[in-house]
Structures are given as structure tokens and as C-alpha cells.
C-alpha positions, 0 to 999 in steps of 0.5 A: 633330963640325961637321957634328953641331953644325951638324945641332943647331943647326939642330935648334935653331932649328927648334924655336924657330920652332916654339915661337913659332908655336904660342904665337902660335897659342894667343894667337889661339886664347884670343882668338878663344874668348873673344868667342864666349864674351862672345857666347854670354853676350850672346845668352843675357841677351838672350833672357833678358830677352826673354822667352825663358827656355827658350831662354837656359837651353838655349843657356847650358847648352850654353855653359857645357859647352863652356867648362868642357872647354876650360878644364879641357883646357888646365888639364890639357894 
């Protein structure tokens, strides 16, 4: 019985460590994604202001689609 308790305790500790690693990874992923999205919005704004409206519209549509998919996946899962 004691051996089963030690095994359960090891499994629990491993699961807690895995959860901490996943949380840290998710924070970094969210931060990097936010920075990339902000850079994309700046690029779209710059292109639109510098008379490259078609390129800005294409890039903005692409960026909006990617953001919608990412936000949708985070909301579902």
C-alpha cells in the first residue's frame, strides 16, 4: 500500500510540474503572438499611410484572419 502511495505521489508531482511548464509556455506564446500582432498592425498602418493601400488591405486581411483563428482556438480549447 505504501508503494502505491509513493507512486501516486510521484505521478501527482510530475503532473504539477508539467502544468507549470505548460503555463509558462502559454504565457510566452501569448506574449510573442501579441508582439507579432502589434508589429503587423504597425506595418499595415504604415503601408496604408504611405499610399500602399492595396498591400495594406491584403496584409491586414491576412493578419485579421490569423488573429480570428487564434482567438477562436483559444476560446474553444
